[in-house]
LOLUM-52351 format. One record per residue: residue in one letter; x, y, z of N, C-alpha, C, CB in turn. Coordinates in nm, 3 decimals. Glycine has a CB too. Example, Ala and Ser with C-alpha at 12.3 -4.5 7.8 and 13.67 -1.06 7.14 Angstrom:
REM LOLUM-52351
residuo  n.px  n.py  n.pz  ca.px  ca.py  ca.pz  c.px  c.py  c.pz  cb.px  cb.py  cb.pz
A  1.319  -0.569  0.780  1.230  -0.450  0.780  1.320  -0.330  0.780  1.131  -0.447  0.905;
S  1.285  -0.225  0.708  1.367  -0.106  0.714  1.290  0.003  0.787  1.408  -0.060  0.572;
//
This chain:
REM LOLUM-52351
residuo  n.px  n.py  n.pz  ca.px  ca.py  ca.pz  c.px  c.py  c.pz  cb.px  cb.py  cb.pz
X  8.692  6.106  16.382  8.824  6.072  16.327  8.873  6.182  16.232  8.819  5.937  16.254;
X  8.778  6.228  16.150  8.813  6.332  16.054  8.849  6.460  16.125  8.699  6.357  15.956;
X  8.772  6.496  16.231  8.800  6.618  16.307  8.937  6.610  16.374  8.691  6.642  16.413;
X  8.967  6.491  16.426  9.095  6.472  16.492  9.211  6.490  16.393  9.102  6.333  16.558;
X  9.191  6.437  16.274  9.294  6.450  16.169  9.314  6.596  16.131  9.256  6.367  16.044;
X  9.203  6.669  16.113  9.212  6.810  16.075  9.278  6.892  16.185  9.072  6.866  16.044;
X  9.248  6.855  16.311  9.308  6.925  16.423  9.459  6.904  16.427  9.244  6.879  16.556;
X  9.501  6.778  16.405  9.644  6.747  16.402  9.713  6.817  16.284  9.665  6.595  16.393;
X  9.643  6.822  16.171  9.699  6.888  16.052  9.717  7.037  16.079  9.608  6.867  15.930;
X  9.620  7.097  16.145  9.627  7.238  16.179  9.744  7.266  16.272  9.498  7.284  16.243;
X  9.761  7.178  16.372  9.872  7.194  16.467  10.006  7.181  16.395  9.862  7.089  16.581;
X  10.013  7.085  16.301  10.135  7.063  16.225  10.169  7.186  16.140  10.120  6.940  16.135;
X  10.068  7.241  16.073  10.091  7.359  15.989  10.138  7.477  16.072  9.963  7.397  15.913;
X  10.073  7.499  16.186  10.112  7.609  16.275  10.255  7.590  16.325  10.014  7.619  16.395;
X  10.291  7.465  16.358  10.425  7.436  16.408  10.531  7.464  16.300  10.434  7.289  16.454;
X  10.501  7.420  16.177  10.595  7.442  16.067  10.612  7.591  16.040  10.547  7.370  15.940;
X  10.502  7.665  16.039  10.508  7.810  16.015  10.588  7.880  16.125  10.367  7.868  16.007;
X  10.569  7.832  16.249  10.642  7.891  16.363  10.792  7.866  16.348  10.591  7.833  16.497;
X  10.828  7.744  16.311  10.970  7.710  16.293  11.031  7.794  16.182  10.988  7.559  16.261;
X  10.958  7.809  16.070  11.007  7.889  15.958  11.026  8.034  16.000  10.912  7.881  15.838;
X  10.930  8.087  16.076  10.938  8.226  16.122  11.058  8.247  16.214  10.810  8.266  16.194;
X  11.078  8.153  16.307  11.190  8.164  16.401  11.323  8.153  16.327  11.180  8.053  16.510;
X  11.329  8.059  16.233  11.452  8.041  16.155  11.481  8.166  16.072  11.440  7.918  16.063;
X  11.375  8.221  16.010  11.393  8.341  15.929  11.438  8.459  16.013  11.264  8.375  15.856;
X  11.379  8.475  16.130  11.416  8.585  16.218  11.559  8.571  16.267  11.320  8.592  16.337;
X  11.595  8.446  16.302  11.733  8.421  16.348  11.834  8.453  16.238  11.748  8.274  16.393;
X  11.802  8.408  16.116  11.891  8.433  16.003  11.902  8.583  15.977  11.840  8.361  15.878;
X  11.789  8.653  15.984  11.788  8.797  15.958  11.876  8.871  16.058  11.645  8.851  15.964;
X  11.855  8.847  16.187  11.928  8.921  16.289  12.076  8.881  16.298  11.861  8.901  16.423;
X  12.109  8.760  16.252  12.249  8.717  16.256  12.328  8.770  16.137  12.257  8.566  16.259;
X  12.260  8.797  16.026  12.330  8.840  15.905  12.310  8.987  15.872  12.285  8.757  15.790;
X  12.197  9.043  15.912  12.164  9.179  15.871  12.260  9.282  15.931  12.022  9.213  15.912;
X  12.303  9.376  15.846  12.389  9.486  15.889  12.325  9.618  15.847  12.532  9.472  15.829;
X  12.346  9.720  15.929  12.297  9.852  15.893  12.388  9.913  15.786  12.291  9.944  16.018;
X  12.331  9.999  15.705  12.409  10.068  15.603  12.513  10.155  15.672  12.318  10.153  15.510;
X  12.642  10.138  15.638  12.747  10.213  15.708  12.747  10.361  15.674  12.882  10.154  15.676;
X  12.804  10.438  15.762  12.821  10.582  15.739  12.949  10.605  15.659  12.824  10.660  15.873;
X  12.949  10.707  15.580  13.067  10.741  15.501  13.071  10.889  15.472  13.070  10.662  15.371;
X  13.177  10.930  15.404  13.196  11.072  15.376  13.208  11.094  15.226  13.320  11.126  15.448;
X  13.125  11.185  15.175  13.133  11.220  15.034  13.246  11.320  15.012  12.997  11.279  14.984;
X  13.281  11.340  14.885  13.383  11.440  14.855  13.493  11.388  14.765  13.443  11.492  14.982;
X  13.600  11.465  14.758  13.711  11.436  14.666  13.777  11.302  14.697  13.816  11.547  14.673;
X  13.793  11.269  14.826  13.860  11.143  14.862  13.779  11.023  14.813  13.879  11.134  15.015;
X  13.649  11.031  14.828  13.564  10.921  14.781  13.570  10.910  14.629  13.418  10.942  14.826;
X  13.565  11.022  14.560  13.571  11.021  14.414  13.706  10.969  14.365  13.546  11.161  14.359;
X  13.814  11.009  14.432  13.947  10.961  14.393  13.959  10.811  14.414  14.056  11.034  14.472;
X  13.899  10.761  14.522  13.900  10.617  14.549  13.827  10.543  14.436  13.834  10.586  14.687;
X  13.714  10.599  14.394  13.638  10.538  14.284  13.718  10.541  14.154  13.503  10.611  14.266;
X  13.789  10.650  14.130  13.870  10.660  14.008  13.982  10.556  14.007  13.929  10.801  13.996;
X  14.037  10.527  14.124  14.142  10.426  14.133  14.086  10.287  14.103  14.207  10.428  14.272;
X  13.963  10.262  14.147  13.897  10.134  14.114  13.879  10.123  13.963  13.760  10.122  14.187;
X  13.831  10.230  13.903  13.807  10.226  13.759  13.936  10.215  13.679  13.730  10.350  13.716;
X  14.043  10.270  13.731  14.173  10.252  13.665  14.216  10.107  13.672  14.279  10.343  13.730;
X  14.191  10.042  13.787  14.230  9.902  13.805  14.154  9.810  13.710  14.205  9.859  13.950;
X  14.027  9.843  13.682  13.947  9.759  13.592  13.952  9.809  13.448  13.802  9.754  13.641;
X  14.043  9.905  13.421  14.064  9.958  13.286  13.934  10.012  13.226  14.123  9.849  13.194;
X  13.878  10.106  13.300  13.750  10.163  13.260  13.756  10.232  13.124  13.704  10.261  13.366;
X  13.869  10.296  13.095  13.882  10.365  12.965  13.862  10.267  12.849  14.019  10.434  12.954;
X  13.911  10.145  12.866  13.893  10.045  12.761  13.750  9.995  12.757  13.990  9.928  12.784;
X  13.687  9.989  12.874  13.547  9.948  12.877  13.460  10.048  12.801  13.498  9.934  13.023;
X  13.487  10.176  12.819  13.410  10.281  12.750  13.418  10.262  12.599  13.462  10.421  12.789;
X  13.533  10.218  12.551  13.553  10.198  12.407  13.496  10.064  12.358  13.701  10.206  12.373;
X  13.462  9.976  12.450  13.409  9.845  12.413  13.274  9.860  12.345  13.397  9.755  12.537;
X  13.259  9.794  12.230  13.134  9.805  12.154  13.042  9.685  12.175  13.165  9.820  12.007;
X  13.100  9.568  12.203  13.018  9.447  12.218  13.058  9.371  12.343  13.031  9.357  12.093;
X  12.958  9.319  12.411  12.980  9.231  12.526  12.893  9.107  12.509  12.948  9.304  12.661;
X  12.953  8.991  12.537  12.880  8.865  12.528  12.909  8.783  12.653  12.918  8.785  12.400;
X  12.807  8.721  12.710  12.828  8.636  12.826  12.708  8.546  12.851  12.858  8.721  12.949;
X  12.731  8.446  12.936  12.624  8.359  12.984  12.623  8.368  13.136  12.643  8.210  12.936;
X  12.506  8.393  13.194  12.492  8.411  13.338  12.427  8.289  13.399  12.410  8.538  13.370;
X  12.494  8.232  13.498  12.447  8.111  13.568  12.418  7.996  13.472  12.321  8.143  13.649;
X  12.486  7.994  13.362  12.476  7.886  13.264  12.336  7.872  13.203  12.516  7.755  13.327;
X  12.254  7.978  13.213  12.119  7.966  13.159  12.070  8.090  13.083  12.024  7.937  13.269;
X  12.119  8.209  13.118  12.079  8.331  13.048  12.194  8.376  12.959  12.040  8.443  13.148;
X  12.166  8.394  12.829  12.270  8.428  12.731  12.247  8.568  12.676  12.273  8.325  12.616;
X  12.357  8.643  12.659  12.344  8.781  12.616  12.447  8.817  12.508  12.360  8.874  12.735;
X  12.405  8.900  12.414  12.493  8.964  12.319  12.452  9.111  12.317  12.485  8.898  12.176;
X  12.533  9.195  12.379  12.501  9.337  12.399  12.580  9.421  12.301  12.530  9.381  12.544;
X  12.509  9.488  12.212  12.570  9.588  12.123  12.570  9.719  12.202  12.491  9.601  11.985;
X  12.676  9.742  12.276  12.682  9.856  12.368  12.681  9.988  12.292  12.806  9.848  12.456;
X  12.738  9.987  12.175  12.745  10.109  12.095  12.606  10.157  12.055  12.831  10.087  11.969;
X  12.521  10.063  12.014  12.385  10.098  11.972  12.279  10.072  12.079  12.349  10.020  11.848;
X  12.326  10.019  12.195  12.240  9.994  12.310  12.125  9.899  12.278  12.185  10.124  12.362;
X  12.159  9.791  12.209  12.061  9.685  12.183  12.117  9.553  12.238  12.030  9.673  12.029;
X  12.028  9.461  12.269  12.070  9.334  12.330  11.990  9.219  12.270  12.051  9.339  12.484;
X  12.060  9.109  12.244  11.993  8.983  12.213  11.998  8.900  12.340  12.060  8.908  12.091;
X  11.882  8.860  12.389  11.873  8.783  12.513  11.813  8.646  12.480  11.787  8.857  12.621;
X  11.871  8.541  12.540  11.816  8.408  12.520  11.807  8.336  12.654  11.901  8.327  12.420;
X  11.689  8.286  12.687  11.670  8.201  12.804  11.556  8.105  12.775  11.640  8.286  12.932;
X  11.562  7.989  12.837  11.467  7.882  12.808  11.464  7.861  12.656  11.323  7.918  12.863;
X  11.347  7.871  12.596  11.339  7.853  12.450  11.313  7.986  12.381  11.228  7.752  12.414;
X  11.335  8.096  12.453  11.302  8.228  12.401  11.427  8.303  12.355  11.227  8.309  12.505;
X  11.411  8.379  12.249  11.516  8.466  12.199  11.454  8.603  12.175  11.580  8.408  12.067;
X  11.506  8.704  12.246  11.442  8.835  12.249  11.539  8.943  12.203  11.390  8.866  12.388;
X  11.487  9.037  12.127  11.563  9.156  12.086  11.517  9.273  12.171  11.544  9.186  11.933;
X  11.612  9.339  12.238  11.580  9.456  12.320  11.649  9.579  12.265  11.622  9.432  12.466;
X  11.573  9.685  12.250  11.627  9.815  12.214  11.614  9.902  12.338  11.552  9.879  12.089;
X  11.725  9.923  12.408  11.720  9.990  12.537  11.688  10.138  12.526  11.851  9.973  12.608;
X  11.707  10.196  12.407  11.674  10.337  12.385  11.529  10.353  12.338  11.770  10.400  12.282;
X  11.485  10.258  12.259  11.350  10.265  12.202  11.275  10.134  12.232  11.355  10.291  12.048;
X  11.220  10.121  12.353  11.153  9.997  12.394  11.041  9.952  12.301  11.097  10.014  12.531;
X  10.985  10.044  12.223  10.878  10.005  12.132  10.927  9.907  12.025  10.818  10.129  12.065;
X  11.061  9.901  12.008  11.119  9.810  11.909  11.145  9.671  11.967  11.248  9.867  11.855;
X  11.124  9.654  12.097  11.148  9.523  12.159  11.058  9.417  12.096  11.123  9.531  12.312;
X  11.114  9.299  12.076  11.034  9.193  12.017  11.093  9.056  12.049  11.023  9.211  11.864;
X  11.011  8.956  12.036  11.056  8.817  12.054  11.090  8.761  11.916  10.946  8.730  12.125;
X  11.215  8.725  11.898  11.260  8.675  11.769  11.213  8.532  11.745  11.413  8.683  11.759;
X  11.205  8.455  11.852  11.177  8.312  11.840  11.028  8.279  11.827  11.232  8.241  11.959;
X  10.942  8.380  11.827  10.798  8.355  11.818  10.732  8.462  11.732  10.733  8.351  11.958;
X  10.622  8.425  11.669  10.548  8.518  11.585  10.473  8.621  11.668  10.451  8.444  11.495;
X  10.421  8.578  11.783  10.346  8.667  11.870  10.435  8.720  11.982  10.226  8.595  11.929;
X  10.414  8.847  12.015  10.490  8.909  12.123  10.428  8.874  12.257  10.497  9.061  12.105;
X  10.508  8.884  12.362  10.461  8.857  12.498  10.524  8.958  12.591  10.495  8.711  12.543;
X  10.442  9.044  12.649  10.496  9.146  12.740  10.566  9.083  12.860  10.384  9.239  12.788;
X  10.513  8.972  12.906  10.571  8.904  13.022  10.712  8.857  12.993  10.483  8.785  13.064;
X  10.733  8.796  12.877  10.865  8.746  12.840  10.962  8.862  12.816  10.857  8.656  12.716;
X  10.914  8.966  12.748  10.999  9.083  12.722  11.039  9.151  12.853  10.926  9.183  12.630;
X  10.943  9.163  12.945  10.973  9.223  13.076  11.076  9.140  13.151  10.845  9.237  13.160;
X  11.063  9.008  13.145  11.159  8.922  13.211  11.298  8.938  13.149  11.114  8.775  13.203;
X  11.303  8.952  13.016  11.431  8.970  12.947  11.497  9.101  12.990  11.410  8.969  12.795;
X  11.418  9.207  13.002  11.472  9.337  13.043  11.526  9.330  13.186  11.363  9.447  13.033;
X  11.445  9.276  13.278  11.487  9.267  13.418  11.611  9.178  13.433  11.373  9.212  13.504;
X  11.614  9.068  13.358  11.729  8.977  13.363  11.854  9.046  13.312  11.701  8.851  13.282;
X  11.841  9.121  13.205  11.957  9.190  13.149  12.016  9.289  13.249  11.919  9.263  13.020;
X  11.931  9.372  13.309  11.983  9.472  13.403  12.046  9.406  13.525  11.870  9.566  13.447;
X  11.987  9.299  13.574  12.044  9.229  13.689  12.175  9.159  13.652  11.944  9.127  13.744;
X  12.172  9.082  13.544  12.286  8.999  13.509  12.404  9.081  13.458  12.245  8.897  13.405;
X  12.377  9.190  13.389  12.487  9.273  13.339  12.555  9.348  13.453  12.434  9.373  13.234;
X  12.479  9.379  13.559  12.539  9.450  13.673  12.649  9.367  13.737  12.432  9.485  13.777;
X  12.633  9.234  13.736  12.734  9.145  13.794  12.862  9.143  13.710  12.677  9.003  13.808;
X  12.859  9.208  13.596  12.978  9.215  13.510  13.035  9.356  13.507  12.945  9.169  13.369;
X  12.948  9.455  13.492  12.996  9.591  13.466  12.981  9.686  13.584  12.924  9.648  13.348;
X  12.940  9.640  13.700  12.918  9.728  13.815  13.037  9.819  13.847  12.885  9.645  13.935;
X  13.162  9.769  13.841  13.274  9.859  13.873  13.290  9.973  13.772  13.404  9.780  13.879;
X  13.223  9.961  13.658  13.229  10.065  13.555  13.111  10.161  13.566  13.233  10.003  13.416;
X  13.029  10.145  13.672  12.910  10.227  13.689  12.917  10.311  13.817  12.787  10.139  13.692;
X  13.037  10.340  13.862  13.055  10.413  13.987  13.022  10.561  13.975  13.197  10.396  14.035;
X  13.023  10.611  13.852  12.994  10.752  13.829  12.868  10.771  13.744  13.112  10.820  13.762;
X  12.781  10.670  13.743  12.656  10.684  13.670  12.575  10.801  13.726  12.574  10.553  13.678;
X  12.488  10.856  13.643  12.403  10.965  13.686  12.319  10.922  13.806  12.312  11.013  13.570;
X  12.318  11.005  13.908  12.239  10.974  14.027  12.314  10.898  14.134  12.120  10.898  13.989;
X  12.442  10.865  14.111  12.518  10.791  14.212  12.575  10.884  14.319  12.632  10.712  14.146;
X  12.581  10.832  14.440  12.644  10.902  14.552  12.756  10.815  14.603  12.540  10.935  14.666;
X  12.876  10.868  14.610  12.994  10.793  14.653  13.039  10.842  14.792  13.109  10.808  14.550;
X  13.063  10.746  14.881  13.111  10.779  15.015  13.229  10.690  15.051  12.997  10.764  15.119;
X  13.328  10.749  15.113  13.443  10.671  15.160  13.413  10.624  15.302  13.575  10.757  15.155;
X  13.426  10.493  15.321  13.392  10.431  15.450  13.519  10.371  15.511  13.282  10.322  15.432;
X  13.536  10.392  15.642  13.647  10.330  15.714  13.596  10.204  15.782  13.708  10.429  15.818;
X  13.655  10.089  15.747  13.612  9.961  15.802  13.671  9.939  15.941  13.653  9.846  15.709;
X  13.629  9.833  16.007  13.676  9.803  16.143  13.826  9.779  16.148  13.603  9.682  16.199;
X  13.883  9.727  16.039  14.027  9.704  16.035  14.104  9.826  15.985  14.059  9.584  15.947;
X  14.034  9.939  15.976  14.089  10.068  15.930  14.117  10.074  15.781  14.215  10.097  16.005;
X  14.083  9.968  15.708  14.092  9.974  15.563  13.979  10.062  15.510  14.086  9.832  15.500;
X  13.998  10.113  15.390  13.897  10.198  15.328  13.813  10.117  15.229  13.962  10.319  15.258;
X  13.688  10.156  15.215  13.597  10.094  15.119  13.511  10.204  15.059  13.509  9.982  15.186;
X  13.451  10.173  14.945  13.370  10.272  14.875  13.223  10.233  14.878  13.418  10.289  14.731;
X  13.140  10.319  14.933  12.996  10.296  14.935  12.933  10.374  14.820  12.934  10.338  15.072;
X  12.868  10.301  14.730  12.802  10.364  14.615  12.652  10.342  14.626  12.857  10.306  14.480;
X  12.577  10.451  14.626  12.431  10.444  14.632  12.373  10.499  14.502  12.377  10.524  14.755;
X  12.284  10.420  14.443  12.217  10.462  14.319  12.087  10.530  14.359  12.192  10.341  14.222;
X  12.095  10.661  14.376  11.981  10.736  14.431  11.869  10.756  14.331  12.026  10.869  14.481;
X  11.900  10.742  14.202  11.797  10.759  14.100  11.834  10.680  13.976  11.777  10.908  14.065;
X  11.737  10.661  13.888  11.762  10.590  13.763  11.768  10.440  13.784  11.891  10.638  13.700;
X  11.782  10.366  13.675  11.791  10.221  13.681  11.659  10.159  13.725  11.902  10.181  13.776;
X  11.667  10.029  13.756  11.546  9.956  13.794  11.521  9.956  13.944  11.556  9.814  13.746;
X  11.625  9.981  14.023  11.610  9.974  14.168  11.680  10.092  14.235  11.665  9.842  14.223;
X  11.627  10.214  14.220  11.689  10.330  14.285  11.690  10.314  14.436  11.616  10.458  14.247;
X  11.799  10.355  14.498  11.815  10.342  14.643  11.906  10.229  14.684  11.682  10.324  14.707;
X  11.941  10.141  14.591  12.031  10.029  14.622  12.172  10.081  14.650  12.033  9.927  14.506;
X  12.240  10.016  14.746  12.375  10.058  14.784  12.470  9.939  14.784  12.374  10.125  14.922;
X  12.596  9.966  14.751  12.698  9.862  14.742  12.827  9.914  14.807  12.724  9.819  14.593;
X  12.882  9.835  14.897  13.007  9.871  14.964  13.120  9.790  14.904  12.997  9.848  15.117;
X  13.206  9.857  14.827  13.314  9.790  14.756  13.439  9.777  14.842  13.347  9.865  14.628;
X  13.490  9.652  14.852  13.619  9.626  14.915  13.719  9.594  14.805  13.610  9.509  15.020;
X  13.840  9.644  14.821  13.941  9.628  14.715  14.072  9.575  14.772  13.964  9.762  14.643;
X  14.159  9.528  14.681  14.291  9.483  14.724  14.388  9.602  14.722  14.344  9.368  14.634;
X  14.516  9.576  14.740  14.616  9.684  14.746  14.629  9.761  14.615  14.750  9.628  14.786;
X  14.581  9.699  14.506  14.586  9.765  14.375  14.450  9.825  14.335  14.632  9.666  14.268;
X  14.359  9.829  14.431  14.225  9.885  14.411  14.138  9.799  14.319  14.236  10.024  14.355;
X  14.176  9.675  14.298  14.093  9.583  14.222  13.986  9.528  14.317  14.179  9.468  14.159;
X  13.858  9.536  14.280  13.752  9.488  14.368  13.767  9.339  14.404  13.616  9.511  14.303;
X  13.746  9.308  14.530  13.749  9.169  14.575  13.610  9.124  14.623  13.853  9.151  14.688;
X  13.524  9.222  14.659  13.388  9.189  14.699  13.308  9.318  14.716  13.387  9.106  14.832;
X  13.176  9.301  14.725  13.094  9.413  14.771  12.983  9.360  14.862  13.034  9.491  14.651;
X  12.942  9.445  14.956  12.828  9.417  15.040  12.709  9.492  14.983  12.855  9.456  15.188;
X  12.592  9.429  14.992  12.474  9.483  14.925  12.363  9.521  15.022  12.421  9.382  14.825;
X  12.303  9.637  14.995  12.180  9.679  15.059  12.084  9.710  14.944  12.201  9.806  15.156;
X  12.008  9.608  14.904  11.927  9.620  14.783  11.782  9.580  14.812  11.985  9.532  14.671;
X  11.692  9.633  14.731  11.549  9.616  14.757  11.503  9.472  14.741  11.469  9.703  14.665;
X  11.570  9.394  14.658  11.523  9.257  14.633  11.572  9.158  14.739  11.568  9.210  14.496;
X  11.662  9.204  14.829  11.713  9.117  14.935  11.681  9.182  15.070  11.867  9.092  14.920;
X  11.601  9.120  15.155  11.562  9.184  15.281  11.675  9.195  15.382  11.450  9.107  15.342;
X  11.778  9.114  15.367  11.892  9.117  15.459  11.998  9.211  15.404  11.951  8.974  15.481;
X  12.030  9.315  15.478  12.129  9.412  15.434  12.270  9.369  15.470  12.100  9.548  15.494;
X  12.364  9.397  15.380  12.505  9.370  15.408  12.555  9.234  15.364  12.528  9.384  15.551;
X  12.474  9.159  15.287  12.524  9.032  15.234  12.641  9.061  15.140  12.411  8.954  15.160;
X  12.743  8.977  15.149  12.866  9.003  15.074  12.885  8.903  14.960  12.987  8.998  15.167;
X  12.915  8.955  14.844  12.942  8.873  14.726  13.083  8.901  14.677  12.838  8.900  14.613;
X  13.155  8.796  14.642  13.292  8.813  14.596  13.296  8.851  14.448  13.372  8.685  14.619;
X  13.406  8.913  14.409  13.436  8.941  14.268  13.571  8.876  14.241  13.438  9.099  14.237;
X  13.570  8.770  14.160  13.689  8.688  14.141  13.714  8.658  13.993  13.676  8.558  14.219;
X  13.828  8.593  13.971  13.864  8.543  13.838  13.858  8.654  13.733  13.771  8.428  13.798;
X  13.933  8.760  13.760  13.937  8.873  13.668  14.012  8.835  13.541  14.003  8.995  13.735;
X  13.961  8.886  13.429  14.021  8.851  13.300  14.029  8.973  13.210  13.941  8.738  13.231;
X  14.140  8.985  13.138  14.155  9.092  13.040  14.091  9.045  12.909  14.306  9.130  13.019;
X  13.999  9.122  12.855  13.923  9.083  12.737  13.987  9.139  12.609  13.779  9.131  12.748;
X  13.929  9.102  12.498  13.978  9.147  12.368  13.982  9.300  12.358  13.890  9.091  12.257;
X  13.885  9.367  12.417  13.879  9.513  12.410  13.976  9.580  12.508  13.738  9.561  12.440;
X  14.031  9.502  12.601  14.121  9.556  12.701  14.053  9.579  12.835  14.179  9.684  12.652;
X  13.921  9.574  12.837  13.849  9.591  12.963  13.873  9.472  13.054  13.698  9.609  12.937;
X  13.880  9.497  13.183  13.905  9.393  13.283  13.771  9.357  13.346  14.008  9.441  13.391;
X  13.732  9.229  13.338  13.601  9.187  13.385  13.613  9.062  13.473  13.507  9.159  13.266;
X  13.526  9.054  13.574  13.525  8.938  13.665  13.436  8.829  13.609  13.477  8.979  13.806;
X  13.477  8.703  13.628  13.403  8.591  13.572  13.345  8.497  13.678  13.492  8.513  13.481;
X  13.359  8.535  13.805  13.310  8.447  13.910  13.270  8.529  14.033  13.416  8.341  13.948;
X  13.160  8.490  14.094  13.115  8.550  14.220  13.072  8.438  14.314  12.999  8.652  14.197;
X  13.077  8.467  14.444  13.024  8.374  14.543  12.942  8.454  14.642  13.139  8.295  14.615;
X  12.822  8.400  14.672  12.730  8.464  14.764  12.674  8.358  14.857  12.617  8.540  14.689;
X  12.697  8.374  14.987  12.654  8.275  15.087  12.705  8.135  15.054  12.501  8.274  15.097;
X  12.824  8.130  14.997  12.886  8.002  14.966  12.848  7.944  14.832  12.852  7.907  15.071;
X  12.753  8.006  14.764  12.708  7.955  14.634  12.774  8.033  14.521  12.554  7.964  14.623;
X  12.816  7.962  14.417  12.882  8.025  14.304  12.784  8.091  14.209  12.964  7.924  14.230;
X  12.825  8.203  14.152  12.749  8.270  14.047  12.841  8.277  13.925  12.699  8.416  14.092;
X  12.843  8.172  13.843  12.937  8.166  13.732  12.897  8.253  13.613  12.953  8.024  13.687;
X  12.997  8.310  13.551  12.979  8.384  13.427  13.071  8.320  13.324  13.011  8.538  13.444;
X  13.012  8.264  13.219  13.089  8.193  13.118  13.072  8.259  12.982  13.047  8.045  13.112;
X  13.153  8.213  12.887  13.144  8.264  12.750  13.159  8.416  12.746  13.012  8.223  12.686;
X  13.239  8.470  12.837  13.254  8.615  12.849  13.353  8.668  12.746  13.299  8.653  12.991;
X  13.305  8.761  12.663  13.389  8.824  12.562  13.352  8.971  12.549  13.376  8.751  12.425;
X  13.452  9.052  12.519  13.428  9.195  12.496  13.523  9.242  12.387  13.447  9.278  12.628;
X  13.469  9.311  12.289  13.554  9.359  12.180  13.505  9.493  12.130  13.558  9.256  12.065;
X  13.592  9.563  12.056  13.563  9.700  12.017  13.550  9.721  11.867  13.668  9.789  12.069;
X  13.596  9.625  11.789  13.585  9.640  11.645  13.584  9.501  11.582  13.700  9.726  11.587;
X  13.551  9.492  11.453  13.539  9.359  11.390  13.672  9.291  11.361  13.464  9.372  11.262;
X  13.784  9.355  11.393  13.915  9.294  11.369  13.983  9.271  11.503  14.003  9.384  11.277;
X  14.019  9.146  11.533  14.082  9.118  11.661  14.232  9.144  11.656  14.055  8.974  11.702;
X  14.301  9.116  11.767  14.443  9.146  11.777  14.528  9.066  11.679  14.491  9.120  11.918;
X  14.477  8.952  11.635  14.549  8.868  11.540  14.523  8.910  11.395  14.511  8.722  11.559;
X  14.444  9.015  11.378  14.413  9.060  11.243  14.301  8.981  11.178  14.534  9.052  11.159;
X  14.232  8.899  11.256  14.125  8.815  11.202  13.991  8.888  11.213  14.118  8.679  11.277;
X  13.907  8.867  11.113  13.773  8.928  11.117  13.692  8.862  11.228  13.701  8.913  10.980;
X  13.628  8.943  11.309  13.547  8.893  11.420  13.401  8.924  11.392  13.593  8.955  11.557;
X  13.323  8.823  11.376  13.180  8.839  11.352  13.103  8.810  11.480  13.132  8.747  11.238;
X  13.023  8.903  11.527  12.944  8.876  11.648  12.865  8.747  11.634  12.848  8.993  11.678;
X  12.883  8.654  11.726  12.819  8.523  11.714  12.668  8.531  11.731  12.875  8.428  11.815;
X  12.599  8.438  11.669  12.455  8.428  11.686  12.427  8.342  11.808  12.387  8.370  11.559;
X  12.334  8.386  11.889  12.298  8.309  12.007  12.199  8.199  11.970  12.239  8.400  12.115;
//
């Protein structure tokens, strides 16, 4: 009886694994796209400059502080001028010094934890990219290519060939008639399916003047960004003193 049960259990496990494999393969081949070909040069760079003009990149450069909550669970206060970040998730509150990692520490605990600090760093780079990616088109190590889509519209392919946490990742930016991003397709190391498309929506003009998106959708699921604020000095437009909030 026991042998029969084990045999049936084995058959069940093999069947489930087979179904998962078939489903995964079907999903992969139905969604996966090859990285498109494009052309580097002045036209690609000019296209990127038009995108940055649409998102008011000059104002973003002057922005000193950024605050936001990602997926309603990760909270950030980024002192962009000094390149330090306060990160909060779960019950942890972490101070990150992006220039001098030796200064990184957990504020909410007496003892440090490399695992928690590493998670805070990785979360910051991932979550901040969903806000400031259009302002990173000319980062060191980027390659820009102008791509012609099937409908003859133009798009910008940006590859991060070096630097950052995931060198080699590529993003194909689609824009509206005013060059404001509406979505990008991704070829990134953390996602095995190439060409998945995420929207860039709900653009908002911030206190600093920078234009930032507050909503994304990927495979039908929302990626909300709340509590989004950006400012450049301690005095707001109303003449009121602005104190960076404590997380």
